Structure formats: structure tokens, C-alpha cells
C-alpha positions, -999 to 999 in steps of 0.1 A, spaced: -62 503 -445 -49 467 -448 -16 450 -442 -2 432 -471 22 402 -470 57 408 -461 71 409 -498 98 433 -508 87 432 -545 87 455 -563 112 472 -540 146 458 -532 166 463 -501 202 454 -493 214 426 -471 218 448 -441 181 458 -443 151 438 -433 115 446 -444 93 442 -413 59 455 -424 42 471 -453 10 492 -454 -9 500 -485 -37 523 -472 -31 547 -502 -52 579 -505 -78 564 -481 -52 570 -454 -62 607 -455 -90 631 -466 -90 639 -503 -83 676 -497 -68 696 -469 -53 728 -462 -18 731 -445 -35 746 -414 -58 715 -412 -27 691 -413 -12 713 -386 -43 710 -364 -42 671 -370 -7 670 -358 -15 690 -327 -46 670 -320 -58 637 -334 -23 625 -343 -14 621 -306 -37 591 -304 -18 571 -329 1 543 -312 20 529 -343 45 550 -360 41 533 -394 4 542 -394 11 577 -383 38 583 -410 16 569 -437 -14 592 -427 9 622 -425 25 618 -460 -10 613 -476 -22 645 -458 8 663 -473 -4 652 -507 -39 662 -499 -27 698 -494 -14 698 -531 23 696 -521 42 678 -550 54 650 -528 65 618 -546 88 601 -521 94 604 -484 111 587 -457 118 588 -419 149 574 -403 156 570 -366 184 555 -345 177 533 -316 195 519 -286 200 482 -295 232 461 -296 227 449 -331 207 475 -350 216 509 -364 179 519 -364 145 518 -382 132 536 -412 98 541 -429 98 544 -467 68 559 -487 65 562 -525 34 577 -542 42 555 -573 32 522 -556 14 536 -526 33 514 -501 47 525 -468 74 501 -457 89 497 -421 124 484 -422 151 477 -397 187 485 -404 216 464 -390 247 481 -375 268 467 -404 251 493 -426 275 519 -413 304 505 -432 288 502 -466 295 524 -496 258 532 -500 257 546 -465 290 565 -465 280 583 -498 245 589 -488 229 622 -476 217 602 -444 253 599 -433 257 637 -434 224 644 -416 228 617 -390 264 625 -381 266 663 -386 229 674 -383 232 693 -416 205 698 -442 212 682 -476 196 700 -505 201 679 -537 190 689 -572 194 658 -594 205 678 -625 235 692 -606 267 675 -619 283 679 -584 255 658 -569 265 628 -590 300 629 -576 290 634 -541 262 609 -536 257 574 -548 219 578 -549 216 607 -574 216 585 -604 188 563 -590 167 594 -582 173 609 -616 163 576 -632 128 576 -616 123 613 -624 131 628 -591 143 664 -595 146 676 -560 155 657 -528 157 671 -493 172 654 -462 164 672 -430 174 666 -393 147 659 -368 155 661 -332 187 672 -313 206 666 -281 235 652 -298 216 629 -322 196 634 -353 167 615 -367 162 623 -404 132 631 -428 136 630 -465 112 643 -491 114 643 -530 95 655 -559 92 650 -596 80 686 -601 101 700 -629 112 731 -610 116 711 -578 101 723 -544 94 759 -544 107 782 -515 71 783 -501 66 745 -504 99 739 -487 91 763 -458 57 744 -454 74 710 -454 99 720 -428 72 736 -406 50 704 -407 81 681 -402 90 700 -371 56 691 -356 60 655 -368 93 653 -350 75 657 -316 55 626 -322 86 608 -336 104 615 -304 76 600 -283 73 569 -305 111 563 -306 114 568 -268 90 539 -264 107 518 -291 140 523 -273 125 513 -240 110 482 -256 145 474 -272 163 478 -239 138 459 -219 137 430 -244 175 429 -246 180 429 -207 148 411 -196 136 391 -225 105 396 -247 79 384 -222 93 401 -191 99 432 -211 63 433 -223 50 429 -189 71 456 -174 60 481 -201 24 473 -194 28 481 -158 36 449 -141 63 466 -119 52 462 -83 70 438 -61 51 405 -60 33 412 -93 33 383 -116 14 352 -126 16 313 -127 32 300 -159 33 265 -171 64 259 -191 93 236 -200 122 250 -178 157 250 -192 187 251 -169 222 249 -184 257 256 -174 293 255 -188 314 226 -178 348 234 -161 339 271 -156 359 274 -124 389 259 -140 386 281 -170 383 312 -148 415 303 -130 435 298 -163 422 326 -185 426 364 -180 393 381 -172 391 397 -206 397 363 -223 370 348 -200 346 373 -210 352 368 -246 348 330 -242 314 335 -221 301 359 -248 309 333 -276 294 304 -255 262 323 -246 258 335 -282 254 299 -292 235 286 -263 210 315 -259 208 319 -296 195 283 -300 169 290 -272 156 322 -288 156 307 -324 134 279 -311 108 302 -294 122 300 -259 125 330 -235 159 336 -220 154 350 -184 187 350 -167 224 346 -170 240 334 -136 277 333 -140 281 305 -166 245 293 -161 214 300 -183 177 300 -171 151 299 -198 115 288 -203 94 275 -232 58 285 -220 27 265 -229 4 287 -249 -27 263 -247 -39 229 -238 -21 215 -268 11 232 -265 30 211 -239 42 187 -266 51 216 -289 70 233 -260 89 201 -251 98 194 -287 111 231 -291 132 229 -260 148 197 -271 155 211 -305 171 241 -289 193 219 -268 205 198 -299 211 230 -319 230 245 -290 252 214 -287 259 214 -324 268 251 -323 292 245 -295 308 217 -314 312 242 -344 325 268 -321 352 244 -307 361 234 -343 363 267 -359 364 296 -334 358 333 -343 389 354 -351 389 370 -316 392 337 -299 415 319 -324 447 330 -306 435 324 -271 449 292 -256 434 268 -233 396 275 -235 387 246 -258 367 223 -259 337 241 -244 310 217 -231 276 223 -217 249 204 -196 212 211 -202 184 200 -182 147 202 -193 118 199 -168 80 207 -171 63 224 -143 45 255 -129 65 286 -120 58 320 -106 68 346 -133 71 381 -118 87 407 -98 110 397 -68 135 417 -48 138 448 -27 114 478 -33 143 498 -47 158 470 -69 135 444 -85 142 415 -107 118 399 -131 124 360 -130 108 328 -123 108 309 -91 93 276 -79 100 240 -70 101 232 -108 131 255 -112 149 239 -83 142 205 -97 156 215 -131 187 226 -115 193 194 -96 187 175 -128 213 195 -146 237 188 -120 235 151 -129 247 157 -165 284 150 -160 277 120 -138 254 104 -164 275 112 -193 248 130 -213 248 166 -222 209 168 -225 188 155 -196 150 156 -192 123 146 -168 95 122 -175 69 149 -186 93 163 -211 103 127 -223 69 116 -230 62 146 -252 91 138 -276 90 127 -312 127 118 -308 137 84 -294 146 88 -257 159 63 -230 156 61 -192 188 67 -175 174 54 -141 159 69 -111 179 92 -87 175 109 -53 180 146 -60 188 171 -32 157 189 -20 134 167 -41 112 144 -18 110 113 -42 135 98 -65 131 110 -100 136 92 -133 158 110 -156 160 104 -194 184 112 -222 182 111 -260 188 78 -275 214 94 -296 232 123 -283 243 152 -307 277 142 -320 273 107 -306 
């Protein structure tokens, strides 16, 4: 089995769908010939050891083919708990031998393709869709019937997997002239019920990953999933530390209604945190109007790369804020008194402890250390120095951009005066 480059050709997906991975193991993904009982035995035994759902699904569909079932297309669709995703799907087609893993954006729910699809019926009602493509009523009811007919599909089934108020979906399709026989359909449903047990396990883990990444960040989420959950468990990390906050937050909070303030903060953090994430940083914490993030050093050569990425993120965040002030989203356009939003960002290089801190019953995964405190003190100088982006010497010396010294200052809690630098040309300046 080999991974092929992420290239949608010859398949095409709509804008709300992103191709994540593609496998092309083909018939080598399963033995050449199997009985249905052997596939069932595999599902109850060896398949438990598969840790990747795309690999499991590819192996499963090729095993169905190995039993002699007339399977030409198959897919698996699952929902997930994620603020921006509707779910994931795995699409297999015997014609090209590919098995694709895709993610589906929440916006898909409003599209005509979804609303007139069998998936909508199964996902929302848990009903089986049994579609014969030569049935004139199917053309009127479903938008995909003509596409299926064009590639020779005669019979398409969409079946619910799972329960408890939600439904995952499996689809199977054949070019066999008479469609699936009653016996073949019973066999497919029997084996898919066993596959559903594996799907539940894999999706539970994926949901846990999504939730942990959303609330803790990618690095912290991975560490928690791998068992780093004891108080005090963690490690030393070298990183560029990012500390930022929103200027005039107290005044804004006094003037705006709580719901308005929440909308402003969400718009603000979408731009600031989005810039950090887009440039490879790890968002660790929102503290009121403040943001704590890190750009870890990956190897001995990475300090310069991390410093450059952190600065690029700060510049991008400043540009995004300017655009937000100039052209606010519709939900903020009628709110008075929140513009202009301004932010201060401090970048400092140092060692931090990255791990679990708190009470035994309620832990938090964060970074602590003198370097975090220093970054916070530097950020507090932003308004006084008239620069939105400040950095300390180790960050400044690792820049490709022109920087200038803004002088040395005594910072509270820092033993020696610290030289602070700014960009020679500030964003928008």
C-alpha cells in the first residue's frame, strides 16, 4: 500500500469539501478470494488492530470485492464534534482503485447537492435509501441520480450506521444489470453492521482529538491523548513566546453590552489567533482579552525560523485587524463604539515548562516560566513605546526584516534592564 500525492484528479469535489488523503492499495489491500464468513471473522479479529480508519475502510471494501459481491462504489460518512466541520467521509471506487479521505465543511448543509441527496435523509432521519437509477421518480427526488446513471450504476443503497440520536452513513453501489440481489443486500447489511462497531471506535477517538485540539491546541491535545495527564507531567520547551492583548478592553467592556463585547472579542481573536495558527504557532490560552501562544524550536536550526514565523504572524494579525476595522462583518456593522481595535504583541525567546498545572481534580495544560513573565512585561510597554509589535534581543537578531532598538528598560520582576526592539517599519506605518 502506498500514499499518493494529494491530487483530486480525476475526481472533483465541491468547494465545501477538502481532500485530505488518498490511498491506492487496490486489490493488494485484501486477499484475492474470501468467503463472507472469512470477512466476518476478520472484522471480529484482525480489524480491531487497525488504527487508521481510511486503511480499515479500504481493506474492508476490497474484502467485499474478494467475496464476489458486485461492488463498484462505496463510501462512509461520519459526523464529528467540531465548530467548523460537518464531518468526514471516505470514498472508494473500483474504477480508479482510489480510496479518498475528505473533510466536509459545515456550509455543505445549505447546498442544493446536500439537500437533494440520500445522505440528508439518512443523516437526519435514519432511514434507508434504496435507489434504482432507472426509476423515473429517483431523477426527480435526488440530484445525484443522473451522475450515477452516467457511469453505469444501476443500484445505490445508503444505510444508517450507529444510533443514539445521530446517524453515520454507509453507501454501496453496483453496475450489475439487475442491481444487488436480496441475498447480496442482506450480506452487505450484515457486514456493515460489524464495520459500524469499528467506525464508532475510530470516530470517538477523532472527536476526542478534535475537541482537545479546539480547546487545548494541537500540541497540548496530542500530549493529553498520549497519556500526559498527571499533574506536573510535562517537558521543557524552547520557543518564541507570544503575548498579546487588546488595547482599551476595560473601556470597551464598560461601553458595550455583554453580547456585543462577546461578538467583538470573537472577531478580534479570529484575526489574531488565526494569524498565529496560519504561521505555525500554537495558541495556548485566552485570558480575557489576552492571548498566549508559542512558536516552538524544532531543531538546532529552527530558532531563526520560529522568530521569523512569529513576526510574520504579528504583521499578519495587525493587517487583519486593520481590515476588520475598515470593513467589519455584518454582525458587527451596526454595533457602535467598538472601532478601532488595536493590539499589542510581544515576542520573546526562552525556555518554558509545557505541561499540566492545577488541582488534582481540575488541571490545565499551559506554559509557565520566567520567559512567559518577561514576554508579558514587554507587551505592557507597547502603548508607551508607540509600537504594536515589540521583541527582545534574541528575537530581533533572528530577523530578516529590518528592526531598530527602542532602548533599554527596567521591567517589573526582571532583574536587569532589557533592550526592546521594534520593526523599522510598523504595519500600516
